[in-house]
N, C-alpha and C positions, 0 to 999 in steps of 0.2 A: 789461753784464757780468752773467752768470748769478748768481742769488742763491737760496740754499736756501729762502728764505721764499716763493719762487714755487712750491715743490713741496708745501708743507704748513705746518701750524702749528708754530712753533719755540718751544721752552722752554729758557731758560737757567738753569743752576745751577752751583754749584761741585762738588757731590757728587750723583750720580744713583744711586739705589738702586732696582733693579728687583725688586719683590716686597714686599708689605706684610704678610707673615706675621711670626712670632715673630722669626726671624733678621733680616729686613729692618728691622723696627722697632727691634730692639736695636742694629743697626748704625747706624741713623740717630741714635738717642739718644746712643750712645757717640761718634759723630763730632762731634755738637754739643757734647758734654761736652769733647772734646779740642780742638775748634776752634770756639768759639762764634760767631766772625765769619764762618764759612763758610755759604753758603746750601745747604741740603740738601733734595732733592726725592725723595719716594717715588712710584713709579708702580706701580699694582697693577691686574691684569686684572679683579679683582672689587672688593672693598671692604676696604681696609687695616684691620687690626684685627679683621676678621670672616671672614678667609679663611686658607688655609694649613693645614699638617698639625697644628699645635699648638693649634688653637682649642678643641677639646674632647677632646684626646688625653692618655693617660697618667695615672698615679696619683701622680706626684711628680717630683722632680728629684734627681739624684745628687750626692753630695758625700763628704767625708771627716770623720770624727770625730777629735778630738785624739789618741786612743789608736791610730789606724790609721797605719801606716807607708806612705808613698806609694810607696816603692821596692818594697814587698811587693805592693801592688795593681798596680803596673806589671808586675811579674813574673807575677802571676796572669793578667792579661789577655793578655800576650804569649804565654804558654804554653797558655792554655785557650780562647781565642776564635778568632783566625785566626793560628795559630802562626807567629811570626817574620816576619810580613809588615808589622809596624808600622814607622813612624818612631818609634823608641823615645824619642828626645829629645822629640819633640812629645807623645807619650803621657804621659811623665813630667811635662812642663810643664803639660799639660792637666789631669792629675789633681791636680797641686800647687795649682791655682787654681780647682778646681771649686766648693769651698765659698765662696771669695771671690766667684765669680760669683753664687751664690745670695744672698749677703749684699748685693751690689750691686743685684740686683733688688728686694730688700726695702727697703733704705735709700735708694737713689737714685730708684728707679722707683715705690716704694710698693706693690709686689706683696705680697699676703698669703702668708706662709710659716708652716707649723706652728710653734707656739711653746709653751714651758712657762709656768707661772704667773709666773715672774720676767721674762718677755719674751725669754729666750734661745731660739734656734731649736731645735726638737724634731725628732729624727730616729728612724728605725728602721733596724736593721742588716740589710743585704741577706743573704739566705741564700746560703751557698756561695761568697761572694766577700769582698773586702776593702774594701767601701765601705758607705756609708749612704745612705738616701733621706730627703728632706725632703718634707713635704706642701706643695703649691702650689695656690693657688686655680684653679679651672677656667677662669675668665675673665681670667686674667692678661694675655692678649694685648690685651684691651680697655683694660686699665689702661696698657699700653705705648703704645697709640695716644694716650690722653689725655696721657701724659707727653711724647710726641713733639710734639704740637700745642702744649703748654705751652712747649716750647723753640723754637717757631716753625719746626719742620719742616713743609714743605709736602707735601701729599698730593694726588695725582691718581688717581682711581679709574676703573675701566672702560676702561683702555687696555692692550692686549696688545702686549708688546714681542717682536719676532722677530729683530732683528739688532743687533749692536754695531758702532758706527762707529769707524774707526781713522784715524790720521794717522801714516804711517811706522811702522806696527806698534804704536802706542800707542793705547789706548782713549780716545775723546774724546766719546762720546755713544752714542745708540741711536735706533732708529726702530721704530714700531709703528702699530697701528690702533685707533681709537676703537671700542669694541664696541657703542656705541649709534648713532653717526652714520656710522661707516665712514671718518671723516676720517683722513688720513695725519698722524702726529705725529712731530716731529723733536726730539731732545733733545741739548743741547750741554753738556758738563761737563768738569771737570778729571779727575775720578775716577769710575769706574763700578763698582757691585757688582751681580752677578747672584745674587739670593737667591730663586730661583723653585722650589726643590725640584728633584728630578731627573726621572726618568720612572717613573711608575706606570702600568702598561699597562691602562687602562680597568678592566674587571672583575677583572683579575688584581691590581689594586692596591686593590680594594674601596673603602674609605671615603677613602683619601688619593689625590688625583688630581694627576698631573703628566704632562706630555706630552713632556718632553725639550727644550722650546723654548729654555730657558736653556742647556742643554748644547750644542745645535746652534749657537746664536748665539755662544757663547763660543768654540767650536771653529773656526767660520768666521772669527773674529777672530784665531785663532792659538793658543788655549789647548789644552792637552794633557789627555788622559784617562788614568786609571790604575786598575788593579784592577777593571775593569768585569766581569770574569768571575765575581766574587763578588756576584751581583745577585739570586739567588733566596733570599728569606727563607722559611724553613721553620717551620711551626708544627704542633703536634698540637692538633687541635680536636675538639669534640663534633660528631659527625655529625648533620647536619640543622640546626644553628644556627651553625656556624663560630666559636663562641666558643672561644678558646684554653684549653687545660687547664693553666693556670698551676700549676706545682709538681707536676704529675702525671707527670713524665717517668720516674720510677722505679717506676711502678705500672701498666705496660701488660701486659696478658695476652692470650694467644691462646685459642681455643675449647677447648683441652685443659686450660685452667686454669694454664698455665705463665706465670710472670712473665718475659716476653721482655726487659724492661729489664735484668734481672739477667744474662741470657744474653749480650746483645749490647753493653750499655753500662752496667755497674754504676755506680751513684751519679753519674749524669750530671746536672748542674744544669740543662741545657738539652737540647733535641734535638741529636743529634750525627750525624755520618756513619755510625758503626757502628749506631746505633739506627735511622736512616733505612733503611739497607740491610736490617736485620733485619726491620723492619715490612713492607717490600716482599716480602722472601723468604717470610715467614709467610703472607701473603695469596696469593702466587703458588703456594705449595705446599698451599693448601687449608685452612689453619688460621685463617682469618678468619671473620667480621669480628673485629677486635680491640676490646678495651674497656679502660677504666681502672677499677681497683678503688679506690673512694673510701671504702670501709667501714673500712679500716685505714690511714689516712693516715700517711706517714712524716714525718720531721722537717722536710723541705723544704716539704711541703704544709702542715703545721701552722704553720710560720713565716710563710707567705704568708697563710694564713687562709681555709680553705675555707668555713667557716661564715659568712663575711661579715666585712668590715673596717669598723672604726668610727674616729671621730676619736681614740679613745684610743690607737691605736698610732702616731699621728703621720703616717700615710701618706695618709689621705683627708681632704680639707677638707670642711666642711659642704655647699658648693655642688656638690661632686662626688657626694656621697651623694644630694643632692636630685635631681640630674640622672639618676643611675642609677635612682632610684625612679620618676621620671617616664617614662623610656624603658621600664623594665620593665612599668609599668602599661599603656602604650600597646601593647606587644608581647605582652602576656600571652596573648592568644588564638592567637598563632602560636608560642609557646614550648613546647618539649617538656619533660617531666619528666625531670630527670637521673637520679634514683634513685641507687643506690649503685654501679652498674656500667654506665655509659653506653657506647655504642659510640663509637669515635673514628676519625679518619682523618688523613691528611696534607693540610695546606693549603699551597699554593704562592703566594707573592706575588713577582712579578717587579718589581724596582725598581732603576733605575740611578742612582747618586749619585756620579759618577766624576770630577769636575773636579779635576785635579792642582793642589795649592796648597802654599804654604810655611806656616810656623808662624803667620803673620798672615792666613792664608786668602786670600792673593794668588795669582793664577794666574801662569803664565809670560809672560803679556801685561802689559807695563807699563801701569799705570793701571786694571787690571781685577782685582776681587776676587770671591770666590765663597763667602760665608758660608752656613751652614745645611746641610741634608741634601744639597744638590747636590754637596758636596765631601766627604761622609762617607767614601766609599771612596778617593777620589782624594787626600785629604790624607795618607792612610796612618797617621793616628793609630789608626784601624781597631780600636780596642779596645771594640767594642760592648758595652754593658752594658744589659740590659733596664731600661726606665724612664728612659733618658738622652736621649730625643729632645728634650725641652725644654731639658735641660742643654746638648746640642749646639748648639741654636739660640742659647742665651744666650751661651755661650763663644765660638763662632765669630763671632757678631755683634759682641760686645764687642771682640774682637781686630781684626777687619776694620775696624770703625768708627773705632777709635782710630788705626789705621794710615792709613786714608783721610783722616782729619782732618789728620794731620801732613803727609801727601803733598800735599793740596790747598793747605795754607798756603805751601808752598815751590815750587809748580808753576804755570806759566802755562797758560792754556787754549789748546789747539791749535785751528787752523782746521778747519772741516768741509770735506770734499771733495765738491763739488757733484756730480761724476760718480758717486761712490759712493752718495750719497743718492738720486740719480735712478735708478740701476740697481736699488737695493733697492726703490724704489717700484714700478718696473715688475714686478719679481719677485713682490712681495707681492700685487699686485692681478691678476696674470695669470689665476688661476682664475675671476675674474668675467667674463672675456672668452671663456671656453670654454663650449661647450654639448654636452659629450660624453656626459652622463648618468652619468659615473663620479664617485663621491663618496668622501670620506675613510673612510666606514664600511666600504668594501670591504677596506681595510687593517686597520682596527680589528677587524673581525669575524674575519679570519684569525688575527691575533695572539691573540685570545681563545680560540681552539681549543686553544692550548698549555696552558691551565689544566686540561684534562681528562685529562692523562696526565703521567707523570713523566719520559719519555725525553728531552725537550729541556731541561727546567728543573732537575730534581733528580738523576736518574740518567742522566748523559749518556754518549755514546760518539762515536767518530769518525763512525760511520754516521748517528746521529741528528742530530749537529751539521751534517754536510754536507747532510742533508735540510732542516734549518732554513735553511741558507744558500741552498739552492735555492729555498725558499719566498720568502726575502727578495729574491732576484733577480727572481722573478716579480712580487712586489709593487712593486718599484722601477720596473717598466715602466709602472705606473699613474701615477706621479708627474707626468709631463708632460701627463696626461690629466685630472687632477682638476679638477672644476668647482665653482663656488659661486655663490650668488645673493644673499647678504646677509653682514653682518660675522661672524655666528656660523658659518655654513658655510665662510666664507673662513678663519677662524681654525682650523677643524677640518682644513682641507687642510694648513696648515703644521704643525699639531700631529701629524698622521699622518706627515708627512715626517720630522720629528725623532724621533718614536717609533720609526720604522723604522730611522733611523740608529743609535739606541741599541741596538735589537735586533740589528742586524748586528754592532755592535762586541762585544756580549755573546757571540754565537756565535763570532766570529772569535777572541776572546781565550780562550774556553773550549776551542776546538779547539787553540790553540797551547799551553795549559798542560796538559802530559801527566802529570798527577798528581792526587791528591785532597787537599784541605786545607780547614779551616774548620769552624765550629760553627753560629752563628746565620745566617750567610749562606754556606753551604757550597758549595764547588766540588767535585763528585764525578764522576769519570770511571769508568764501569764497566769500561773497558778499561785503566785505570791506577788501581787502587783504593787504592794506598798513597801516603803523603806522601813526597815525594822531595826530601830536603834537600840531596842531592849536586848535583842539577841545577837545582832550582827555588827557590833562595833569591834570587828575582828578582821585580821588578815588571814587569808588562807595561804599557807606555805606548802611547798611540795619538795620532796627529795626522792631520789631513786633508791629503792631497796637493794639488797644484795643480788637480786635477780634482774635488776635494771627496770623494775616496774615502779610507776609513780605511787608515792605514799603521801597522803594528805594529812595535815594537822593545822589547827587554828592557833592564833596568837592574839591575845587581847591588845587592841590599840591603846597605847599608854596615854589616854586622854587626861589622866591625873597629872601628867607632866606638861600638858599643852594648854594654851589660852582659850581655844575655841572648842566649845562642846555643845552638843544638841540639847534642846530644852528637856529637862527631866533627867539628865545624865546623873548616875550615881556611881561613885568610885567603888570598884569591885572589892569584895572582902579580901583582906590581905595586903591592900595597897593604901597609900596615904597621899594627901594633897602635896604636890611638889612644885606647883607653879606659883611662885611668889618671889622670884629672884630678880634683882636689878631693875632697870628701867622698863622691862617688859612685864613687870608685875601687874596683876589685875587691879 
């Protein structure tokens, strides 16, 4: 009788977590906290606790002060970030517990958080919003690794997972490749979490790398994607250094000395679609290059602290300041002098974080969770607040881990399907048996060209999106021709395939949504420049059909259940008013 052990090395666990970044480690710790008797295994393609987006990112973690009303902050995010696309129940719940998550990191995991002399947590108030930020040590993720090991969480490094295993539609494991030996690894578990980040498209993602392999694996197991058209992060950056102009959004000038921020987007706390359109218009009409005037900072810039931030404001911990000083000293010979009126430009970062989840960050696949940035758009809490990347990882990991622990305690482990494991092995190693001369970098290099224009990522149109989809069709012809000669180039082949899947879904969803909406991750259609609440209070969901091709369909956002609705909203036929329960009633 055929045995999966004949196909590769088999690992058994109760809970399998793919990804050893901040979210994966948090999920492992909280799963152990909820179910100490369950065996938890983390599999990381690099080194758990030293990889992922949150290793040296951000200046803090977001929470609430006692004087701040969670309903007010929920309303602010719903109306000012990606208007009305939220799951408002999840957003309210998330914001209600964000300070609790910070406290859990401090008290249970031993992470250093900014504090007052009496030991209480110290915060700074976010400008223009209804939240606060706490300082968090730069190497918090290393402390999470130590806590996980203390709780007997097992860690396997240098193994890259590419597929989720299923039994009758339920996740029961995963398969991947050892990045050192090339050996096939098979994982068998009751519950699986994909905590691998989403897709950051090589140079378009800059310092945060993700290739969509977690997205692709989850979708091939049956998971859905949502909101992927909101995948372009826009920043205003200093030209030549790409450093964001934090707090300078109201101080952008053209060469005529006119403050175009006041013309196109007065008092915007972040870059917005009107400001983006205005900047492009000014340059197109010959009034560039644009610059930001730092000689007369406004309240927003002053509150962030242009002259430098210290431990005194509660935002930066000493190790962050030490790291910034070190990086600055190493980069000094390459760094330009900002002066008072530096030139600025638009920076585009394409990143897909689209797995659809519930409030515990569980996908539509039984037994499969997706904590961390991989489900940021897809969970539809979608209330991005600058500086909340670490908070997102903590909260989603906490919720997913606890839910996984409870699930594993009451669930039996399902059998692995030999034929499925064998088929995935043949698929994963196929590029090693080709000698075509075609490599993954042919796909990556084409995708990277999109970073040098705004027409496909920031200011889109039907014509530009169809051109992008034509590019995708040509790149897909390369997939069966990709070849590899070692574990590294083999992984690159599969990373290119899933990056391309994510790119195709972005273009298809952006083509389908015939309106403009959003702030930090805006979707802007030049041919449909207005927000259309009559026709587009909908989520775009995507699943893979039987041929592995993206299939798109819409879902009405259930605003009849939510407190915050755009002016003129009418409950769709067949639905009734449901928002009148408890102390959150209108």
